BADOKOL-787096 format. One line per 3 residues: number of its first residue (from 1); their letters; for each residue x, y, z of N, C-alpha, C, O. Coordinates in steps of 0.05 Angstrom, whole numbers. Example, Ala and Ser with C-alpha at 12.3 -4.5 7.8 and 13.67 -1.06 7.14 Angstrom:
residues 2
1 = AS = 264,-114,156,246,-90,156,264,-66,156,285,-66,169 ~ 257,-45,142,273,-21,143,258,1,157,268,23,161
END
This chain:
residues 309
1 = MEL = 280,-312,385,289,-313,413,325,-306,406,334,-294,425 ~ 344,-310,387,372,-302,375,365,-275,376,372,-261,396 ~ 351,-265,355,360,-229,341,330,-207,364,322,-185,357
4 = VIQ = 324,-217,380,305,-206,399,307,-197,419,313,-174,426 ~ 301,-219,433,286,-243,459,313,-240,482,314,-229,504 ~ 337,-257,465,364,-254,476,378,-235,481,388,-237,503
7 = PLT = 386,-210,464,392,-191,465,385,-174,495,397,-167,515 ~ 363,-173,486,347,-154,500,341,-166,530,334,-151,548 ~ 345,-193,532,350,-205,575,368,-188,572,365,-165,578
10 = EFA = 387,-197,562,425,-186,572,429,-160,576,442,-152,596 ~ 420,-145,559,413,-118,566,400,-112,597,410,-101,617 ~ 373,-123,593,364,-119,627,375,-128,647,374,-120,670
13 = NQD = 387,-150,636,413,-168,664,435,-149,674,442,-151,698 ~ 446,-131,657,467,-109,660,454,-91,676,453,-69,666 ~ 443,-95,699,423,-63,722,424,-52,700,439,-33,698
16 = NAP = 403,-60,673,389,-36,662,361,-42,671,344,-25,664 ~ 356,-56,680,321,-67,689,299,-43,701,274,-43,702 ~ 317,-22,711,299,4,710,279,20,680,257,28,675
19 = VFP = 301,16,670,298,32,640,297,9,615,300,13,590 ~ 292,-11,627,287,-30,599,252,-26,590,231,-28,603 ~ 257,-21,558,231,-15,548,213,-49,553,231,-65,558
22 = RLI = 193,-59,553,179,-75,557,164,-72,532,160,-96,527 ~ 156,-61,517,142,-55,500,152,-58,475,169,-41,470 ~ 143,-82,448,151,-85,424,135,-86,414,117,-101,418
25 = IID = 138,-62,388,116,-55,369,124,-72,345,147,-75,336 ~ 99,-84,336,110,-88,310,90,-82,288,75,-101,283 ~ 88,-63,275,74,-47,253,76,-62,235,96,-76,228
28 = GLD = 52,-59,224,41,-70,180,52,-92,174,67,-98,156 ~ 37,-114,204,36,-143,206,34,-160,181,47,-180,174 ~ 7,-142,165,-6,-157,139,24,-151,115,24,-168,97
31 = KCF = 41,-134,113,57,-126,104,86,-144,93,99,-144,72 ~ 89,-161,124,108,-177,120,110,-197,110,100,-216,122 ~ 122,-200,89,122,-225,74,98,-235,68,76,-224,69
34 = DGD = 102,-259,61,77,-274,65,50,-279,86,47,-272,110 ~ 33,-290,71,12,-300,102,23,-333,117,16,-342,139 ~ 36,-341,103,45,-377,119,67,-353,142,64,-355,166
37 = TQS = 84,-335,132,103,-328,146,88,-308,176,88,-311,201 ~ 76,-285,155,55,-273,181,51,-301,206,60,-303,229 ~ 37,-318,192,28,-333,218,43,-351,242,39,-357,266
40 = EMV = 64,-354,221,93,-369,231,104,-347,253,112,-354,276 ~ 105,-320,243,116,-297,263,94,-295,293,101,-298,317 ~ 69,-290,282,46,-283,317,55,-327,323,78,-334,329
43 = VSL = 42,-337,321,64,-370,330,85,-370,349,84,-380,371 ~ 110,-353,336,128,-347,353,125,-340,380,131,-352,401 ~ 113,-314,372,125,-292,386,95,-306,418,93,-301,442
46 = SKV = 82,-321,404,71,-330,435,81,-352,448,79,-359,472 ~ 91,-361,430,113,-385,448,132,-371,468,136,-380,491 ~ 144,-348,458,159,-332,474,148,-320,499,157,-327,521
49 = LQN = 127,-300,496,109,-297,514,103,-325,539,108,-320,563 ~ 95,-344,534,100,-368,558,109,-376,569,102,-388,589 ~ 144,-369,554,167,-375,576,175,-355,598,189,-334,597
52 = TNL = 163,-368,615,168,-350,646,190,-347,652,196,-332,671 ~ 206,-357,640,240,-344,655,245,-331,639,269,-331,637 ~ 232,-316,621,242,-281,608,228,-260,620,207,-262,632
55 = LPL = 243,-237,614,235,-219,630,209,-214,620,201,-223,599 ~ 193,-197,639,151,-198,623,162,-179,593,178,-161,593 ~ 151,-187,575,145,-169,548,114,-168,538,97,-185,532
58 = RFL = 114,-148,538,95,-136,514,97,-132,482,107,-112,474 ~ 84,-153,463,84,-139,435,54,-128,430,32,-137,437 ~ 62,-105,415,39,-90,399,39,-101,368,54,-89,351
61 = LIS = 25,-122,360,22,-123,323,-2,-101,329,-16,-94,348 ~ 3,-97,305,-12,-71,283,-15,-86,256,6,-90,243 ~ -45,-95,243,-46,-97,228,-77,-105,215,-92,-120,227
64 = RPE = -83,-95,194,-106,-96,172,-120,-129,182,-111,-150,175 ~ -141,-126,196,-157,-159,195,-160,-179,177,-182,-188,172 ~ -131,-192,162,-135,-211,141,-148,-228,161,-152,-226,186
67 = QHI = -157,-251,134,-165,-279,154,-153,-292,158,-158,-305,178 ~ -128,-297,144,-105,-318,156,-96,-314,189,-94,-332,205 ~ -91,-284,194,-86,-274,213,-104,-275,242,-97,-279,265
70 = QET = -131,-272,230,-143,-265,255,-151,-296,264,-159,-300,286 ~ -147,-320,241,-154,-349,244,-123,-364,264,-121,-386,277 ~ -101,-338,257,-78,-344,275,-87,-347,307,-86,-364,324
73 = FDL = -94,-323,304,-91,-317,332,-116,-327,350,-120,-322,374 ~ -131,-344,333,-161,-348,337,-156,-377,354,-162,-383,377 ~ -143,-391,334,-139,-421,337,-111,-433,344,-105,-457,344
76 = KVS = -90,-407,351,-61,-418,354,-48,-400,372,-23,-402,375 ~ -62,-382,386,-50,-373,411,-73,-377,437,-96,-384,434 ~ -64,-372,456,-79,-380,487,-85,-339,487,-71,-319,487
79 = ASL = -113,-348,486,-138,-329,498,-124,-311,526,-127,-287,531 ~ -109,-332,540,-106,-313,555,-77,-293,555,-74,-279,574 ~ -57,-292,534,-40,-276,523,-58,-254,499,-46,-233,496
82 = LDR = -72,-255,491,-84,-238,485,-95,-212,492,-102,-211,515 ~ -99,-182,475,-122,-166,489,-117,-149,462,-94,-140,456 ~ -139,-146,446,-146,-142,428,-167,-112,428,-187,-104,439
85 = LVL = -145,-98,403,-175,-78,404,-166,-65,379,-143,-62,371 ~ -202,-54,361,-205,-61,340,-209,-22,331,-230,-9,332 ~ -187,-14,326,-193,12,315,-218,24,301,-230,45,308
88 = EDS = -222,11,283,-243,12,265,-267,10,277,-287,13,262 ~ -273,2,310,-304,7,321,-300,33,331,-320,44,339 ~ -268,54,334,-277,65,350,-272,94,332,-259,94,311
91 = HLS = -286,120,345,-288,152,337,-268,165,343,-263,186,332 ~ -250,151,368,-231,170,369,-208,177,347,-195,197,353 ~ -203,167,328,-188,181,308,-196,204,288,-184,217,271
94 = DGD = -219,202,296,-232,224,277,-229,250,278,-233,265,260 ~ -219,256,304,-201,280,318,-173,286,312,-161,307,316 ~ -167,268,304,-132,254,298,-136,264,266,-119,280,257
97 = IQT = -159,255,247,-162,273,224,-168,292,216,-166,300,193 ~ -181,305,240,-184,336,239,-163,354,239,-160,376,229 ~ -142,335,258,-116,353,266,-99,352,241,-84,371,235
100 = LLR = -101,318,222,-86,327,201,-95,342,174,-79,350,157 ~ -117,343,173,-131,357,154,-128,386,153,-130,399,133 ~ -124,397,179,-118,423,187,-98,431,181,-94,449,165
103 = DEF = -75,415,198,-46,423,186,-42,414,156,-26,428,146 ~ -45,406,150,-39,397,112,-66,419,103,-51,435,92 ~ -86,428,101,-95,443,88,-83,475,90,-86,492,72
106 = SNI = -67,478,122,-50,503,115,-37,487,99,-53,474,86 ~ -9,481,94,6,468,76,0,470,44,16,469,25 ~ -24,472,45,-32,476,17,-36,506,11,-25,515,-9
109 = KNN = -51,520,26,-51,542,22,-25,557,19,-25,575,1 ~ 4,552,36,21,571,41,32,561,11,45,580,4 ~ 32,543,-7,47,534,-25,24,540,-58,28,534,-82
112 = HPS = -2,555,-39,-16,557,-70,-32,594,-68,-56,601,-67 ~ -8,609,-67,-19,635,-62,-48,649,-67,-59,668,-56 ~ -60,628,-95,-88,638,-107,-107,628,-88,-129,638,-90
115 = VPQ = -103,610,-69,-120,595,-63,-125,612,-31,-108,622,-16 ~ -163,611,-26,-168,632,-12,-164,627,20,-172,605,27 ~ -156,638,36,-148,638,66,-167,624,87,-161,618,110
118 = DWP = -196,621,73,-221,616,88,-226,586,79,-242,572,91 ~ -212,576,57,-216,549,47,-202,526,56,-178,531,58 ~ -208,505,61,-241,504,61,-257,509,80,-249,520,101
121 = ISS = -281,504,77,-305,516,91,-297,491,119,-278,475,118 ~ -318,494,143,-312,477,151,-331,451,147,-322,429,154 ~ -351,454,139,-365,429,130,-362,412,111,-375,392,107
124 = DVE = -334,424,93,-321,410,79,-304,389,87,-298,368,76 ~ -294,402,118,-274,387,124,-297,362,142,-290,339,137 ~ -319,365,159,-333,345,167,-340,331,138,-338,307,140
127 = HIV = -344,338,121,-351,321,112,-335,293,99,-344,271,93 ~ -304,304,97,-277,288,85,-277,274,109,-261,255,103 ~ -287,270,141,-277,267,161,-308,244,167,-305,226,184
130 = RRS = -323,246,160,-346,226,148,-344,209,139,-349,189,152 ~ -332,205,107,-313,204,84,-288,178,96,-281,157,86 ~ -283,189,117,-258,170,127,-262,147,138,-249,126,137
133 = CGR = -282,152,149,-293,129,167,-279,111,196,-280,89,207 ~ -263,141,199,-243,132,220,-212,117,212,-196,104,226 ~ -212,125,186,-186,115,169,-170,136,161,-179,154,146
136 = FVY = -142,136,170,-125,161,144,-125,155,111,-126,171,92 ~ -125,141,112,-123,132,78,-133,143,70,-119,160,61 ~ -173,151,63,-179,170,53,-173,194,51,-174,207,30
139 = AST = -164,205,79,-155,240,79,-128,233,71,-121,239,48 ~ -113,223,87,-90,231,70,-73,221,41,-48,220,37 ~ -92,214,25,-95,198,0,-113,230,-19,-111,232,-43
142 = LLK = -122,241,-9,-137,269,-13,-120,292,-10,-117,311,-26 ~ -108,289,10,-93,311,15,-68,317,-5,-62,339,-14 ~ -51,288,-10,-29,291,-31,-37,291,-55,-27,310,-68
145 = YLS = -52,278,-66,-71,293,-91,-73,323,-91,-61,339,-106 ~ -92,327,-71,-89,364,-75,-65,378,-80,-61,394,-97 ~ -47,367,-60,-27,375,-57,-3,382,-90,11,401,-97
148 = SSK = -8,361,-100,3,362,-133,-12,367,-147,-9,361,-171 ~ -36,380,-137,-54,390,-157,-50,423,-156,-44,435,-136 ~ -57,439,-191,-48,463,-192,-76,475,-180,-73,488,-160
151 = DPV = -93,474,-186,-126,480,-171,-134,466,-149,-149,447,-156 ~ -130,466,-125,-134,445,-105,-163,455,-100,-177,435,-106 ~ -181,474,-92,-197,485,-96,-219,470,-117,-233,453,-106
154 = THL = -222,474,-144,-232,447,-151,-237,422,-155,-256,408,-161 ~ -214,420,-149,-208,391,-153,-225,381,-128,-242,364,-133 ~ -224,390,-102,-236,382,-77,-262,383,-78,-276,367,-65
157 = NTI = -273,401,-95,-301,407,-98,-315,382,-119,-338,375,-123 ~ -291,375,-128,-298,351,-154,-303,321,-139,-321,305,-146 ~ -284,317,-119,-281,292,-103,-305,298,-81,-320,280,-73
160 = LNL = -306,323,-73,-328,329,-51,-367,319,-64,-386,313,-50 ~ -364,321,-95,-394,310,-113,-384,287,-121,-392,286,-144 ~ -372,268,-116,-370,249,-130,-396,225,-107,-402,225,-83
163 = ECP = -403,214,-122,-423,190,-113,-415,164,-111,-401,158,-130 ~ -419,141,-91,-413,120,-95,-435,112,-96,-453,117,-80 ~ -435,88,-133,-461,76,-136,-471,61,-115,-458,50,-97
166 = PER = -500,64,-120,-515,49,-101,-510,26,-90,-512,22,-66 ~ -500,4,-112,-496,-21,-92,-475,-25,-79,-467,-46,-71 ~ -460,3,-77,-432,3,-54,-434,21,-35,-418,22,-16
169 = QGT = -452,36,-38,-466,47,-14,-465,34,16,-481,16,19 ~ -450,40,36,-451,28,60,-432,9,63,-425,5,86 ~ -417,-8,40,-396,-18,38,-363,-9,52,-354,13,45
172 = PFA = -350,-24,67,-316,-13,63,-309,-5,36,-312,-16,14 ~ -298,25,43,-280,41,28,-295,40,6,-282,39,-15 ~ -324,41,2,-336,54,-11,-330,79,-23,-330,80,-47
175 = DLD = -322,107,-7,-316,134,-21,-283,127,-34,-277,135,-57 ~ -268,114,-21,-249,113,-28,-240,105,-51,-223,114,-67 ~ -257,83,-52,-259,75,-85,-278,80,-112,-281,68,-134
178 = AFY = -290,105,-99,-299,121,-117,-280,150,-125,-280,162,-146 ~ -265,158,-100,-244,176,-105,-224,157,-128,-223,165,-151 ~ -209,132,-119,-191,117,-141,-208,114,-173,-200,116,-196
181 = SHM = -229,108,-164,-250,101,-191,-252,137,-214,-252,138,-239 ~ -252,162,-192,-236,187,-216,-221,193,-219,-221,213,-233 ~ -192,181,-210,-168,187,-213,-150,170,-240,-130,174,-254
184 = FSR = -180,140,-235,-165,133,-268,-176,140,-287,-163,141,-308 ~ -209,147,-287,-224,160,-298,-208,184,-320,-219,188,-342 ~ -184,199,-312,-166,216,-319,-147,215,-335,-136,232,-349
187 = VTD = -142,187,-330,-112,180,-339,-121,171,-368,-142,161,-376 ~ -91,178,-387,-90,192,-416,-94,160,-436,-104,158,-458 ~ -83,140,-421,-72,112,-434,-89,91,-413,-74,76,-400
190 = IET = -107,90,-410,-111,71,-390,-103,42,-393,-97,29,-373 ~ -101,28,-422,-89,6,-425,-54,8,-418,-48,-10,-403 ~ -44,16,-421,-14,19,-422,-15,24,-388,-4,8,-374
193 = TKI = -30,45,-378,-21,43,-350,-29,24,-333,-16,21,-312 ~ -47,10,-338,-54,-16,-323,-44,-34,-329,-52,-53,-315 ~ -18,-45,-358,-6,-58,-358,23,-49,-341,38,-66,-331
196 = ILG = 29,-23,-340,55,-16,-319,38,-30,-290,42,-54,-284 ~ 27,-20,-281,14,-26,-254,21,-59,-253,37,-69,-237 ~ 8,-70,-270,0,-104,-275,27,-114,-261,33,-126,-241
199 = IIL = 38,-102,-281,81,-113,-275,84,-106,-248,94,-126,-238 ~ 80,-89,-232,85,-73,-205,71,-91,-189,80,-91,-166 ~ 51,-109,-193,31,-126,-175,40,-152,-178,48,-165,-158
202 = FVN = 41,-165,-205,48,-196,-209,78,-199,-219,88,-220,-226 ~ 89,-180,-219,124,-203,-231,140,-188,-216,140,-163,-213 ~ 159,-209,-202,186,-205,-182,210,-197,-207,217,-206,-229
205 = PNY = 215,-184,-197,235,-178,-225,258,-193,-212,278,-191,-226 ~ 263,-213,-181,282,-229,-171,272,-257,-178,290,-274,-177 ~ 254,-265,-182,247,-286,-196,261,-309,-206,264,-304,-230
208 = DLF = 272,-334,-200,283,-353,-221,275,-364,-241,284,-387,-244 ~ 262,-356,-258,240,-366,-280,260,-396,-292,254,-404,-315 ~ 284,-412,-274,289,-439,-287,280,-453,-253,287,-474,-241
211 = APL = 262,-430,-245,260,-450,-216,232,-450,-197,218,-430,-198 ~ 229,-462,-189,200,-454,-180,190,-443,-162,203,-446,-142 ~ 169,-429,-159,169,-410,-140,172,-410,-107,148,-412,-99
214 = SPT = 182,-409,-94,172,-406,-72,149,-394,-50,144,-370,-51 ~ 136,-410,-32,128,-394,-27,132,-373,-3,114,-363,9 ~ 160,-369,2,166,-359,24,183,-326,11,187,-307,26
217 = QIS = 189,-325,-12,196,-301,-31,187,-281,-22,164,-277,-17 ~ 204,-267,-18,204,-244,-5,203,-227,-43,219,-230,-61 ~ 171,-207,-41,172,-193,-67,187,-163,-69,185,-144,-54
220 = AIQ = 203,-168,-92,229,-148,-100,215,-117,-108,192,-113,-118 ~ 224,-108,-105,211,-83,-115,219,-74,-145,242,-79,-154 ~ 202,-62,-156,196,-59,-183,202,-36,-194,182,-22,-190
223 = TLS = 225,-20,-209,238,3,-222,229,19,-240,216,4,-255 ~ 228,44,-249,216,54,-269,233,42,-288,221,30,-306 ~ 267,42,-288,275,37,-314,277,11,-312,291,5,-331
226 = GVG = 269,-17,-295,257,-37,-307,241,-40,-315,241,-62,-327 ~ 211,-23,-315,184,-20,-321,194,-21,-353,191,-39,-370 ~ 208,7,-356,211,20,-389,224,-7,-399,208,-21,-412
229 = RLL = 253,-17,-396,256,-36,-414,237,-59,-423,231,-65,-446 ~ 228,-71,-399,207,-88,-415,186,-82,-430,178,-98,-447 ~ 170,-53,-424,153,-39,-442,160,-32,-468,144,-32,-487
232 = GMS = 198,-24,-469,199,-10,-486,196,21,-491,188,33,-511 ~ 203,27,-470,194,54,-469,226,71,-445,242,58,-432 ~ 225,95,-448,237,107,-423,227,102,-389,205,94,-381
235 = ADQ = 249,108,-375,255,110,-349,223,134,-349,202,129,-337 ~ 230,158,-363,213,192,-362,183,177,-371,166,178,-354 ~ 176,165,-395,154,165,-400,138,141,-381,114,135,-383
238 = AKI = 155,131,-365,139,107,-339,127,132,-332,103,136,-332 ~ 149,150,-326,138,167,-300,109,178,-309,87,175,-299 ~ 116,191,-330,93,203,-342,63,187,-340,42,198,-331
241 = YLN = 64,168,-348,36,145,-343,36,144,-312,17,132,-303 ~ 49,152,-298,49,142,-263,44,168,-248,37,165,-224 ~ 46,190,-256,49,219,-246,16,217,-256,13,241,-261
244 = ELY = -4,207,-261,-29,204,-273,-43,194,-249,-61,206,-238 ~ -36,177,-242,-43,172,-210,-39,174,-181,-45,161,-162 ~ -29,191,-184,-10,204,-162,-26,210,-141,-23,235,-140
247 = PMI = -41,204,-123,-14,189,-98,-17,161,-93,-8,150,-74 ~ -33,146,-115,-44,124,-115,-16,105,-117,-8,89,-99 ~ -4,111,-140,18,103,-149,50,121,-131,49,145,-127
250 = QYS = 70,107,-123,88,136,-129,116,121,-135,116,98,-144 ~ 134,132,-131,167,121,-137,190,138,-116,188,162,-112 ~ 204,126,-108,233,139,-99,244,153,-111,232,158,-132
253 = QQG = 276,172,-107,285,190,-121,307,164,-140,318,165,-162 ~ 307,146,-123,317,120,-142,306,109,-165,320,96,-181 ~ 279,113,-170,267,99,-184,241,71,-179,227,55,-192
256 = ALY = 247,79,-144,226,56,-137,208,49,-138,206,43,-115 ~ 184,41,-151,155,44,-148,145,23,-130,151,-1,-128 ~ 122,39,-112,105,31,-104,81,32,-90,79,55,-82
259 = FPH = 62,20,-84,35,29,-71,42,41,-34,45,29,-13 ~ 41,60,-38,39,69,-12,12,52,13,11,43,36 ~ 1,54,0,-27,33,22,-35,16,2,-42,17,-21
262 = ANV = -33,-9,25,-44,-34,3,-60,-41,4,-62,-65,5 ~ -95,-12,5,-108,-14,1,-112,-14,-31,-131,-22,-44 ~ -94,-6,-36,-99,5,-69,-95,-26,-90,-110,-30,-109
265 = ADF = -79,-40,-84,-73,-69,-91,-96,-82,-91,-105,-93,-111 ~ -112,-81,-62,-133,-92,-59,-160,-82,-73,-179,-97,-76 ~ -159,-54,-82,-186,-48,-100,-171,-51,-122,-189,-47,-138
268 = LND = -147,-56,-141,-149,-65,-169,-148,-100,-165,-161,-116,-179 ~ -140,-103,-156,-156,-139,-154,-184,-158,-148,-194,-181,-148 ~ -189,-121,-144,-224,-128,-129,-235,-123,-156,-231,-101,-166
271 = LTR = -252,-143,-173,-268,-132,-197,-292,-116,-177,-292,-91,-177 ~ -307,-127,-162,-334,-114,-157,-325,-82,-140,-342,-64,-145 ~ -302,-74,-121,-284,-54,-127,-280,-30,-147,-288,-7,-150
274 = SKS = -264,-47,-159,-252,-28,-179,-266,-28,-209,-265,-8,-223 ~ -284,-59,-220,-300,-60,-249,-280,-53,-271,-263,-70,-277 ~ -281,-29,-286,-269,-31,-308,-233,-31,-305,-214,-41,-316
277 = YHL = -237,-15,-286,-205,-17,-282,-190,-37,-265,-168,-34,-253 ~ -209,-62,-267,-191,-81,-244,-172,-96,-264,-172,-96,-289 ~ -157,-109,-246,-128,-110,-267,-127,-141,-263,-127,-150,-240
280 = DKS = -126,-158,-287,-137,-191,-289,-111,-193,-301,-101,-184,-321 ~ -98,-218,-267,-75,-222,-280,-69,-238,-297,-45,-237,-303 ~ -81,-255,-309,-78,-274,-338,-73,-249,-354,-49,-244,-358
283 = LVL = -92,-229,-365,-85,-220,-390,-58,-206,-389,-40,-200,-405 ~ -64,-203,-360,-35,-182,-351,-5,-202,-365,11,-197,-383 ~ -8,-221,-351,15,-237,-370,11,-257,-396,29,-271,-405
286 = KYL = -8,-256,-404,-11,-264,-432,8,-238,-442,29,-244,-453 ~ 3,-213,-440,14,-191,-450,33,-194,-447,44,-187,-468 ~ 53,-202,-429,84,-192,-421,97,-211,-430,120,-206,-438
289 = ISR = 83,-248,-433,89,-272,-448,99,-256,-484,121,-257,-496 ~ 74,-243,-491,70,-227,-529,98,-213,-523,116,-218,-539 ~ 102,-198,-507,131,-178,-508,152,-191,-503,170,-190,-520
292 = CFE = 154,-205,-482,178,-224,-493,187,-236,-512,211,-236,-520 ~ 169,-249,-521,175,-264,-555,178,-235,-574,187,-238,-597 ~ 174,-218,-568,168,-190,-589,199,-181,-576,214,-169,-592
295 = ILG = 210,-185,-549,237,-167,-553,257,-194,-557,280,-188,-562 ~ 253,-215,-555,273,-246,-563,270,-245,-595,289,-253,-610 ~ 252,-237,-603,247,-229,-637,272,-209,-646,293,-215,-658
298 = LLF = 264,-186,-637,280,-171,-645,315,-178,-636,333,-167,-647 ~ 316,-188,-625,344,-192,-607,358,-206,-629,377,-195,-640 ~ 351,-230,-636,352,-257,-657,351,-237,-679,370,-243,-692
301 = LSL = 339,-215,-692,343,-202,-716,367,-187,-709,385,-189,-725 ~ 372,-172,-689,396,-161,-695,422,-168,-700,440,-155,-712 ~ 422,-201,-683,443,-210,-684,447,-230,-723,464,-234,-741
304 = RES = 429,-234,-717,429,-245,-754,445,-222,-765,467,-221,-774 ~ 423,-199,-761,444,-168,-780,478,-165,-774,494,-153,-788 ~ 484,-179,-751,510,-170,-744,530,-194,-746,552,-196,-737
307 = DIY = 515,-213,-761,541,-242,-769,543,-255,-749,554,-277,-753 ~ 534,-250,-722,535,-264,-697,523,-291,-694,532,-313,-688 ~ 496,-282,-703,479,-313,-700,490,-332,-720,481,-355,-722
END
């Protein structure tokens, strides 16, 4: 009410009603804070919409269909306030994915003069669209992967020849999971890489280790330098490990590490999807505990040698 609704209402009352924006878009609701806060946001917005004294507003909430979010809409929001659009049931996005592929393949060819101008053939593009299943994540991940490759033609052929395990065929994200698994199979030091990914997923650098965790804490972002210090390597060394998994994991110019798609974290957390590349949180934390004791031991040894201890 104080941050959004009241300021907009005051604006509209100042003879601005004809140009007043009636739609407020909240994209990525499932990425905002934690599950409890996401549900609270939905309930708060529904209460706002029930207030007839306010200007007519509509909220477009965009989210993956997480169970707690669906239950909030089903149980705590009046059906008269809702109009749902399930994007995954629509094939209208196929045309948009084709447009994305056409534009980005053109950019790849401009950046790789050795790539034939008739590449890729139309059947390959159609194959990618089918594997995307109306979702942009498969196509966008593939395009970034090819853009960073020195031989995009060979790598595209390799990806198109990947086959899903029989038990995963027909399941959501099966082709994307096969693509992720292929990238992991090319990693040089898989164990160290998994520890780095585990730190990004499971360790919040802002946690107060002497206070209980709060369910409303906002996840802080790990950095290349922070991960490097924890594991006894330089930021540049951490980069080398993570570059092998681009674009599954990326980092900003300032060194902030992030997963561009929440689906990557889902893949790593789900044993049925990631199999041998699954990140076991307990094993990651056990390793980090032993590493912390190792760092403390080196610190005490250094202090003793310097006659400070």
